[in-house]
N, C-alpha and C positions, 0 to 999 in steps of 0.2 A: 553246327554241332550233332553229332549223333545222339541217339536217346530214345526214349519211350514215343510211343505214337501220340500225338497231341491233337486230341480230336476237336477241341473249342477254341484253340489258338491262344488261352490265356498262359502267362508265365509269371512267376514271383521275381519280382525286381528288388524287394527288401524285406527283410524278416527279423524278429526277436525272439528268441525261444520263451515261451511263459513259464514262469515259476510261481510258486505259492510264496507270499511275502515273508513268511517265517522261514522258509527255505532258501532265503537269499542271503544277503550281507547284512540285513538290517537298517538299510539305508532310509526306510520309510519310518523308522521307530520314534523320530523326533517330529515328524511331519503331521500338521493338522489332519482328522478324519476327511475323506473325500465326500462331502454332502453339499449340494446347492454350489458346485463350482465347475468351470470350464476348464479344461485339461488341453494345453496348447503344445503339441510336439512336433519337433522336426526330424524329418528323416531324409537321408541321402540316398535316392535310388541307383542302381547300377545301369541296367539298359533302360532304355526310354520306350515310350508307346504312345497310343492316342486314345485309348479309354483306361480308366483306372477303377478299381473297386479296393475296398478296404476291408481287412479282416481286424475285428475287435474279439477281445476274449474275456470270458469268465470262467475258464477251465479249472481254475483253483479256486473259484469262489464258492461259499457255502449258503449264499442267498441269491436271487435274482438282482439285477440292477438295471435301471432304466436310462437310455440315452433319449434326453428331450429334444436334443437338436445336434446336427453335426455338420462340418462343412471340410472341404480341403482346397488348398490352393498353392500356387507357387511361391515360395519364399523370397523375399528382397535380402539386401544386406544388412538391413536393420536387425536386430533380434527379435524372432517372433512376429515379423510382419508379413503381411500377404501382399502380393502384387495386385493394384486394382485390376478388376477385369478377369483375373484367373480363378476368382473363387466359384465353387460349385457346392450347391446343397446336396449332402447325401440323404438317400432315402433309403428304407428297408421294407423290401416287398411294396413299393410304392407309398410307404407311410413316412412321414418325417421324423416319427420317434419309434422306439422300440424298447421291448424288454427283453434282456439277455439272461436265458436260464442259467442257473447255478449248474456249473460243471460243462458249459457249452460255450462255443465261438458263435459269433453272429458276422455274416457277410453282406457289406453293403451292396444296393444296386450300383450297376456301372454308371460313371459319369463319362462325358466326351471331355477330354482335357489333352491338350498335346503336352506331352512330357518328355523333354531331351534326355538323353543319357546323362547319369550323374547329376540330375537336376535334386534341388531340394524342395521337398514338398512339407506344407504345414498341414497338420491333421489337427481338428479342434473339435472337442464333443464338450457337451454339456451334460453334467449329472444332476438332476433335480432333487434326486433324492440320496440317500447315504449308501456308500459302498460298505457292506459290512468286511469283507475280505477282497483286497485288491489281487488280483493276477497282475503280475508285473515281470519285467526283467530288470535285474539288479546287478550292477548298476548301469546307468545309462550313460554313455560316454559322449552323446550330444545333449545339450541343453533342452529341457522341457520346463512348462511353467503350469502352475494351478492360479487360476483368477476366480475372485470370488462371483458367484452369480453366472448369468447368462452371458458370455462375451463372444459367443461363436461368429458374431457377424463382424467383429472389430477387425478392420484392416491392420492397425497398430497395437502392438502389445500393450496393453493397459498398465498404469503406472502401479497399480496395486498387484501386481502379478508377482507370485513367489516362486522359487525355483523348485521344480519337481526332480527329486533326486533319482527316480528310476524311470523306465519305460512302464507306464500304466495303462492296462487294458487295452493294448494295441500290440497286435503281432505279426501282421503283413500287409504289404502292398502288392497287388497283382495288376499285371498291365496287359493290355492287347498291342502287340507291337505290329508294325506294318509288314513285316515279313516273318515267315515262320522263325522260332527261336527254342532254346533250351536253357535251363537254370542249372548252374553249378552250386551245389550246397556245401558248405564247409561246416562240419559238426565237430565240436570239439570243447576245450576247457577256457581258463582264462586267457592263455597264449592265442586262442583264435578270437576271443572276446575282446581283446586289445588291451587288456591291463598293461600299464606301463607307458602306453602311449599318450600324446597331448590330448587332452579331452576337446571335442569340437573340431578336429583337423582330420578326421576320417582316415587314421594311420594304422587302422586293425590291418594285418595282412591279407584278408579277403577284401576289404576295400581298395586296397591298393592294387590287388589283382584284378578287381573290377575296372579301376582305372587302365590297367594294360589291355584289358579285353574290349573297352569301349571303342566304338559305340554300339556293337551289337551282342556283347556279352552280358550275361545276366548271373550275378553272383550273389547268394544269399548267406549271411553270417549266422549261423545256428550255435555259436559258442556259447557257454554258461560259465563264469568264473567260478571255480571250484569244483567242476563237473568231474565225474568218473565214468569209465565204461559199465563197469559191472555194479555198483552199489549206489543206492541214493545217497543224498547228504545234502550238498549245496545243489538244488535242482534234482529232479529225476535223472537217474542213470541213462547214458546215452542209449544202453539197449532197450531202456523201457520207453524213450521217448522218440525211438527213431522213427515209428510208423508216422507218429503226428508230426514231428519236426523235419522229417526228410522225405520218407516215400510218399507221402500226402501232397508234396509241392506240386503245385501246377507247372506243367512243362518240365518235369525234372529229366536233366540228361546225364549229369555226372555227380557223384558224391566224392567228397574229400574227408576222409577221416582222420582228425587230428586229436586223438583222444588216447587215454592210457597212462599218461604221465602221472596223474594223481592217483590211479589206482596202484602203480609202483611206489610213488614216492611216500603216499600215506602207509602203505603195508610194510614198508621196511624203515619208515621213521624211528629215531631214538625213542625210547618209551620214558616218560617220567610221570609219577603221581600228580605232581603239582606245577604250576608256572604256565606261561604264556602258551608255550608248545603243547602241553598236555590239554590247555583249554582249546586250541585249535585243532588237535587231533580229534576232540570229543566231539567235533561236529560232522566227522565222518562215521557212522556206524557201519558194521558189517564185518566180516572175518577178513583177515588179510589174504590177498592174493599172490600168485606166482607169475612168472613171465609165461607158463604153459597156459594159466587161466586166461589172462589178457589175450594171448593168440587164439584161443578158443573162441574168445569173445569177437575177435574180430572176423574170424571165419563165418560167424553166425551173421554178422551185418553184410558180409560180403555175399553170401547166400541169398539175404532177404533182398539186397539191391539189384543182385542180378535177376532175381525173381520178378523185380518191378522192370526189367528190360534196361536199366540204366547200368553205367561204367561206375567202377569204385576204384579209387585212388588212395593211397596213405601217405601221410607226412612221417619221417622218422621221429623219434622222441629226442628232442634237444637236451643237452646236458644240462646241470643244475647244482653242480658243487658249489658251495658257500652258502647255499639256501639251508634253513633250519632243519628241512627234512632230508637232507643229503645223508646217504651213508655209502660206503663202498658196495655193499651187498645190493642195495637199490640200483646203483649204477651199473653193477654186472647185469641184474636183472633188464634194466634198459638197454643195455646193448647186445642181450641176447634176443630181444624183441626185435631191436634194429635189425640184426642180421638175418633174422627170418624174413622181415619186411624185403630186405634186399634180394635175397635169394630164392624165396619160396616160389615165385611166379603167382601168388595167390591174387595180387592186384592187377587191375589194368595198368596202373602206373604207381611209379613211387617218387614223392617229392623228398628229397634228402635234406630236411631242415637240420639234423644234427650236423651234417657236414657243413653247411653255412654257417652255424652258431658256434662252433667248438674252437675253442683256443688252439692252434696248432702245438703250442707248448703245453698245453694241459688239456688234452680232449675232454676231461671229464667237467671242464668249466665253459661257460659262454664267454666268448672275447669280450673284453672291457668295454669297448666301444658300442657294443650291441645290446647291452642290457641296461635296465632303468635304475640299476643300484642295488637290487636285492639278488643278483646272480640266479634269477629264476623268470623274470618277464623281460620282453624286449623293450627297447626304447623305439622313437620313431624311426632311427636308423636301422636299429635290427629288425624291425617288421618290414621295412622298406627292402633289405636284403632278402628276406624269405620270399617276399612277392617277386621281387625281380629274377630269382633263381628259378621260378617255376617255368617249366617247358610248355608254352601255350599250345603246342601241336597235340598235347594230351586231350584237349578239349574241341578237336576238329570234328 
């Protein structure tokens, strides 16, 4: 893969964009506070490697929290279980415990561990104190668990484990591959995050793309459900989080922009004073935007990506007629943006997701067999169709 000069050899193999808990979908609202608890979370890597380091996050925290102990190991077929002999104790600047400052991430020391492409890695950390504000990724489509006390060393999932509904305090896994490699970062909204796919099956389109690029391809999914390009709301706007979630990626080679659908959909959505749609739209502050505003936002991200020495590709915005936010004016703006993507030459490549999903008999709708029932998000077959349509030579 082409891309930036990678002087230390590390590449990102998995990631989840950090969010403030109150800027997510509210999945933690009914969960007990995180205090004297072990979090056990399973992530599926894209490319493999021989050494690993883990990035934990307190970037939206209002107070420090302490990691008392942490381990990683290869997953088994049993939920939350670790393959004996693969466990590795994580340290932080040589120490087994660390306090993570408010507003900051923390990177573990590297551990030697042979990890094949598409391997599932179990990450466990014990929180001896209380986490006042949880930096998370909401929701998690892969199950994680919270276990009372220090259960970091347990190879089997303890019986008193409770399902954790979000990615909590965990944002990335970096690997040292055997040969030089580059990472593809997909940044987007719920359609990138995998909303509508079957949980636990790795059926978001970036994960399915990783399967096509395996064993030497590295793909990181930095989608946030409800995210927009230009305004905060559910998660920081893509324009605001771009440096952290994308440009700072170790081994960055390619960026795929799959964002802007919510900017358009929310801006042109029907306005009501009361009701579920009004409540939903209330989660998205900021003035309405136009197709030209979205295009200007893309141009900014293109310049920032090229300035980093990476290539940038875009996915056209797929249709959404039948969803509550649909209007004909919004669809016209969507088509205007798509036409600019296809014809401007501004991107290094264009992935025409609109062409893959649209119903040929009604192009403003997704084909009935490709959406999850809401006319907005894909099902497993829909995301598979997107991944299968990608020209892999774009990432050479």
